[in-house]
Backbone as JSON Lines, residues from 0, in Angstrom:
{"i":0,"aa":"M","n":[-102.82,123.04,241.67],"ca":[-103.86,122.22,241.15],"c":[-102.7,120.68,241.86]}
{"i":1,"aa":"S","n":[-103.54,120.07,242.47],"ca":[-103.32,118.77,243.22],"c":[-103.62,117.6,242.09]}
{"i":2,"aa":"D","n":[-102.6,116.74,242.49],"ca":[-102.69,115.05,241.47],"c":[-104.51,114.64,241.86]}
{"i":3,"aa":"K","n":[-105.04,115.13,242.79],"ca":[-106.42,114.57,242.92],"c":[-107.36,115.38,241.45]}
{"i":4,"aa":"E","n":[-106.99,116.47,241.8],"ca":[-107.68,117.54,241.08],"c":[-107.42,117.38,239.4]}
{"i":5,"aa":"K","n":[-106.07,116.83,239.77],"ca":[-105.49,116.72,238.19],"c":[-106.07,115.36,237.39]}
{"i":6,"aa":"R","n":[-106.17,114.36,238.12],"ca":[-106.85,112.96,237.72],"c":[-108.24,113.3,237.65]}
{"i":7,"aa":"E","n":[-108.77,114.08,238.55],"ca":[-110.59,114.34,238.6],"c":[-110.97,115.3,237.14]}
{"i":8,"aa":"L","n":[-109.79,116.09,236.82],"ca":[-110.01,116.65,235.32],"c":[-110.35,115.83,233.97]}
{"i":9,"aa":"A","n":[-109.05,114.94,234.17],"ca":[-108.44,113.83,233.38],"c":[-109.57,112.91,233.15]}
{"i":10,"aa":"E","n":[-110.34,112.46,234.27],"ca":[-111.51,111.46,233.89],"c":[-112.45,112.32,233.34]}
{"i":11,"aa":"S","n":[-113.05,113.15,233.67],"ca":[-113.99,114.35,233.55],"c":[-113.62,114.49,232.02]}
{"i":12,"aa":"I","n":[-112.18,114.78,231.83],"ca":[-112.39,114.89,229.6],"c":[-112.48,113.71,229.38]}
{"i":13,"aa":"E","n":[-112.05,112.39,230.15],"ca":[-112.11,110.96,229.33],"c":[-113.68,111.04,229.16]}
{"i":14,"aa":"E","n":[-114.65,110.96,230.16],"ca":[-115.8,111.1,230.04],"c":[-116.84,111.63,229.19]}
{"i":15,"aa":"T","n":[-116.2,112.93,228.67],"ca":[-116.94,113.87,227.85],"c":[-116.75,113.38,226.48]}
{"i":16,"aa":"L","n":[-115.11,112.99,226.59],"ca":[-114.74,112.69,224.63],"c":[-115.3,111.06,224.8]}
{"i":17,"aa":"Y","n":[-115.98,110.05,225.5],"ca":[-116.38,109.07,225.65],"c":[-117.64,108.71,224.68]}
{"i":18,"aa":"D","n":[-118.08,108.59,223.45],"ca":[-119.22,108.47,222.93],"c":[-119.67,107.39,223.16]}
{"i":19,"aa":"P","n":[-120.55,106.62,223.41],"ca":[-120.97,105.03,224.11],"c":[-121.9,104.97,222.68]}
{"i":20,"aa":"T","n":[-122.24,106.2,221.56],"ca":[-122.83,105.58,220.21],"c":[-121.91,105.1,218.83]}
{"i":21,"aa":"A","n":[-120.75,105.46,219.56],"ca":[-119.54,105.27,218.85],"c":[-119.11,104.13,218.56]}
{"i":22,"aa":"D","n":[-119.5,103.2,219.92],"ca":[-118.96,101.63,220.05],"c":[-119.14,100.88,218.81]}
{"i":23,"aa":"W","n":[-118.02,100.12,218.66],"ca":[-118.24,99.31,217.75],"c":[-119.33,98.07,217.81]}
{"i":24,"aa":"Q","n":[-119.43,97.59,219.0],"ca":[-120.93,97.17,219.29],"c":[-121.97,97.8,218.82]}
{"i":25,"aa":"F","n":[-122.32,98.91,219.06],"ca":[-123.53,99.87,218.6],"c":[-123.28,99.54,217.4]}
{"i":26,"aa":"L","n":[-122.52,99.72,216.66],"ca":[-122.28,99.81,215.27],"c":[-122.79,98.34,214.59]}
{"i":27,"aa":"L","n":[-122.32,97.45,215.45],"ca":[-122.48,96.15,214.59],"c":[-124.51,95.38,214.84]}
{"i":28,"aa":"M","n":[-124.88,96.34,215.95],"ca":[-126.14,95.76,216.36],"c":[-127.07,96.88,215.31]}
{"i":29,"aa":"V","n":[-126.34,98.28,215.12],"ca":[-127.14,98.78,214.02],"c":[-127.37,97.92,212.95]}
{"i":30,"aa":"I","n":[-125.98,97.65,212.54],"ca":[-125.94,96.56,211.09],"c":[-126.83,95.31,210.87]}
{"i":31,"aa":"V","n":[-126.79,94.95,212.05],"ca":[-127.41,93.5,212.45],"c":[-128.88,94.16,212.25]}
{"i":32,"aa":"S","n":[-129.68,94.86,212.77],"ca":[-130.84,95.29,212.88],"c":[-131.54,95.82,211.5]}
{"i":33,"aa":"I","n":[-130.35,96.67,210.67],"ca":[-130.72,96.83,209.3],"c":[-130.7,95.63,208.44]}
{"i":34,"aa":"L","n":[-129.66,94.68,208.06],"ca":[-130.14,93.3,207.91],"c":[-130.78,92.65,207.9]}
{"i":35,"aa":"I","n":[-131.42,92.59,209.51],"ca":[-132.59,92.36,209.55],"c":[-134.17,92.55,209.28]}
{"i":36,"aa":"A","n":[-133.81,94.09,209.15],"ca":[-135.38,94.25,208.75],"c":[-135.27,94.26,206.99]}
{"i":37,"aa":"L","n":[-134.12,94.11,206.5],"ca":[-134.38,93.96,204.73],"c":[-134.63,92.76,204.59]}
{"i":38,"aa":"M","n":[-134.1,91.34,205.56],"ca":[-134.62,90.14,205.07],"c":[-135.89,90.34,205.26]}
{"i":39,"aa":"L","n":[-136.98,90.85,206.21],"ca":[-138.25,90.99,206.6],"c":[-138.91,91.68,205.39]}
{"i":40,"aa":"L","n":[-138.29,92.72,205.0],"ca":[-139.16,93.63,203.9],"c":[-138.51,93.16,202.2]}
{"i":41,"aa":"L","n":[-137.32,93.12,201.85],"ca":[-137.06,92.37,200.6],"c":[-138.55,91.42,199.77]}
{"i":42,"aa":"P","n":[-138.75,90.09,200.75],"ca":[-139.25,89.06,200.35],"c":[-141.06,89.87,199.96]}
{"i":43,"aa":"K","n":[-141.2,91.09,200.73],"ca":[-142.58,91.46,200.6],"c":[-142.55,92.61,199.12]}
{"i":44,"aa":"I","n":[-141.38,93.16,199.19],"ca":[-141.4,94.41,198.0],"c":[-141.04,93.22,196.49]}
{"i":45,"aa":"Y","n":[-140.85,92.18,196.43],"ca":[-140.43,91.05,195.29],"c":[-141.85,90.7,194.93]}
{"i":46,"aa":"L","n":[-142.63,90.09,196.38],"ca":[-143.97,89.63,195.85],"c":[-144.91,90.76,195.53]}
{"i":47,"aa":"R","n":[-144.74,92.08,195.92],"ca":[-145.29,92.94,195.23],"c":[-145.31,93.42,193.77]}
{"i":48,"aa":"N","n":[-143.82,93.25,193.49],"ca":[-144.11,93.5,191.77],"c":[-144.09,92.41,190.9]}
{"i":49,"aa":"E","n":[-144.06,91.27,191.79],"ca":[-144.35,90.01,191.01],"c":[-145.97,90.15,190.66]}
{"i":50,"aa":"I","n":[-146.56,90.6,191.82],"ca":[-148.15,90.56,191.75],"c":[-148.49,91.72,190.58]}
{"i":51,"aa":"Y","n":[-147.73,92.7,190.64],"ca":[-148.27,94.3,189.82],"c":[-147.8,92.96,188.55]}
{"i":52,"aa":"Y","n":[-146.76,92.53,187.94],"ca":[-146.04,92.54,186.73],"c":[-147.42,91.02,186.45]}
{"i":53,"aa":"Q","n":[-147.97,90.52,187.22],"ca":[-148.2,89.2,186.48],"c":[-149.68,89.63,186.45]}
{"i":54,"aa":"S","n":[-150.86,90.51,186.95],"ca":[-151.5,91.21,186.84],"c":[-151.64,91.75,185.8]}
{"i":55,"aa":"R","n":[-150.48,92.9,185.08],"ca":[-150.61,93.56,183.78],"c":[-150.79,92.54,182.95]}
{"i":56,"aa":"A","n":[-150.0,91.01,182.92],"ca":[-150.06,90.07,181.91],"c":[-151.25,89.44,182.1]}
{"i":57,"aa":"I","n":[-151.61,89.44,182.69],"ca":[-153.34,89.37,182.98],"c":[-154.26,89.96,182.47]}
{"i":58,"aa":"D","n":[-154.27,91.09,182.6],"ca":[-154.91,92.3,181.95],"c":[-154.59,92.36,180.43]}
{"i":59,"aa":"R","n":[-153.63,92.19,179.76],"ca":[-153.0,92.26,178.62],"c":[-153.87,90.67,178.24]}
{"i":60,"aa":"L","n":[-153.62,90.14,178.57],"ca":[-154.38,88.86,178.17],"c":[-155.72,88.76,177.77]}
{"i":61,"aa":"E","n":[-156.48,89.16,178.81],"ca":[-157.67,89.72,179.29],"c":[-158.41,90.27,177.58]}
{"i":62,"aa":"T","n":[-157.52,91.21,177.82],"ca":[-157.86,92.62,176.22],"c":[-157.82,91.66,174.92]}
{"i":63,"aa":"Q","n":[-156.72,91.03,174.97],"ca":[-156.76,89.79,173.58],"c":[-157.7,88.8,173.86]}
{"i":64,"aa":"Y","n":[-158.39,88.43,174.51],"ca":[-159.33,87.38,174.48],"c":[-160.2,87.63,174.11]}
{"i":65,"aa":"G","n":[-160.8,88.96,174.82],"ca":[-161.89,89.91,174.31],"c":[-161.94,90.33,172.72]}
{"i":66,"aa":"A","n":[-160.7,90.62,172.41],"ca":[-160.74,90.88,170.82],"c":[-160.66,89.75,169.92]}
{"i":67,"aa":"L","n":[-160.2,88.8,170.48],"ca":[-160.49,87.42,169.72],"c":[-161.23,86.7,169.7]}
{"i":68,"aa":"L","n":[-162.86,86.66,170.86],"ca":[-164.08,86.6,170.76],"c":[-164.73,87.59,169.8]}
{"i":69,"aa":"E","n":[-164.64,88.88,169.84],"ca":[-165.51,89.64,168.88],"c":[-165.05,89.3,167.34]}
{"i":70,"aa":"E","n":[-163.48,88.46,167.14],"ca":[-163.1,88.35,165.68],"c":[-163.82,86.79,165.34]}
{"i":71,"aa":"H","n":[-164.27,86.13,166.54],"ca":[-164.38,84.79,166.28],"c":[-166.51,85.34,166.13]}
{"i":72,"aa":"K","n":[-166.64,85.76,166.58],"ca":[-168.19,86.44,165.7],"c":[-168.35,86.28,164.9]}
{"i":73,"aa":"L","n":[-167.22,87.52,164.67],"ca":[-167.0,88.07,162.8],"c":[-167.46,86.97,162.12]}
{"i":74,"aa":"L","n":[-166.02,86.67,162.44],"ca":[-165.78,85.31,161.18],"c":[-166.74,83.95,161.34]}
{"i":75,"aa":"S","n":[-167.83,84.04,162.42],"ca":[-168.96,82.77,162.28],"c":[-169.92,83.51,161.58]}
{"i":76,"aa":"R","n":[-170.09,84.63,161.41],"ca":[-171.21,85.55,160.53],"c":[-171.12,85.37,159.32]}
{"i":77,"aa":"K","n":[-169.45,85.8,158.84],"ca":[-169.35,85.65,157.86],"c":[-169.25,84.12,156.35]}
{"i":78,"aa":"V","n":[-168.89,83.19,157.67],"ca":[-169.11,81.58,156.94],"c":[-170.45,81.43,157.0]}
{"i":79,"aa":"E","n":[-170.95,81.97,158.19],"ca":[-172.72,81.38,158.16],"c":[-173.19,82.64,156.63]}
{"i":80,"aa":"G","n":[-172.84,83.32,156.27],"ca":[-173.48,84.36,155.31],"c":[-172.63,83.6,153.9]}
{"i":81,"aa":"M","n":[-171.5,83.01,153.94],"ca":[-170.9,82.43,152.73],"c":[-171.65,81.08,152.7]}
{"i":82,"aa":"K","n":[-171.75,80.15,153.89],"ca":[-173.02,79.23,153.44],"c":[-174.42,78.87,152.81]}
{"i":83,"aa":"V","n":[-174.84,80.22,153.45],"ca":[-176.05,80.49,153.24],"c":[-175.63,80.54,151.63]}
{"i":84,"aa":"K","n":[-175.19,81.24,150.95],"ca":[-174.85,82.04,149.63],"c":[-174.82,80.81,149.13]}
{"i":85,"aa":"N","n":[-173.97,79.54,149.32],"ca":[-173.17,78.29,148.54],"c":[-174.84,78.08,148.5]}
{"i":86,"aa":"Q","n":[-175.48,77.99,148.76],"ca":[-177.14,76.88,149.58],"c":[-177.52,77.61,148.14]}
{"i":87,"aa":"I","n":[-177.61,78.77,148.22],"ca":[-178.53,79.38,147.05],"c":[-177.89,79.34,145.77]}
{"i":88,"aa":"L","n":[-176.79,79.2,145.69],"ca":[-176.17,78.88,144.52],"c":[-176.14,77.63,143.81]}
{"i":89,"aa":"D","n":[-176.27,76.8,144.83],"ca":[-176.2,75.51,144.52],"c":[-177.87,74.93,144.02]}
{"i":90,"aa":"T","n":[-178.39,75.45,144.55],"ca":[-180.05,75.41,144.11],"c":[-180.26,75.95,142.91]}
{"i":91,"aa":"L","n":[-179.46,77.13,142.16],"ca":[-179.4,77.7,141.02],"c":[-179.4,76.46,139.69]}
{"i":92,"aa":"F","n":[-178.05,76.03,139.93],"ca":[-177.38,75.25,139.48],"c":[-177.87,73.92,139.54]}
């Protein structure tokens, strides 16, 4: 084997062993793109969660409001009944 053939063989081995995807610059680009994707997606995820929990709280408050309105109607009827009863009793005495 001549020196030229040996050099060619060594160069071909180096070319097959060199992996451009394992380069540190490629790794840096992957990390930067992941960070950019996270910066874009995290606010969206946070806002969706906040909207979800706020809507649950609003729904719970609306349910309580409806129950309180019904209770108010019931108490108003009782008060009216007591007023009528009191007026009747006042007229008797």
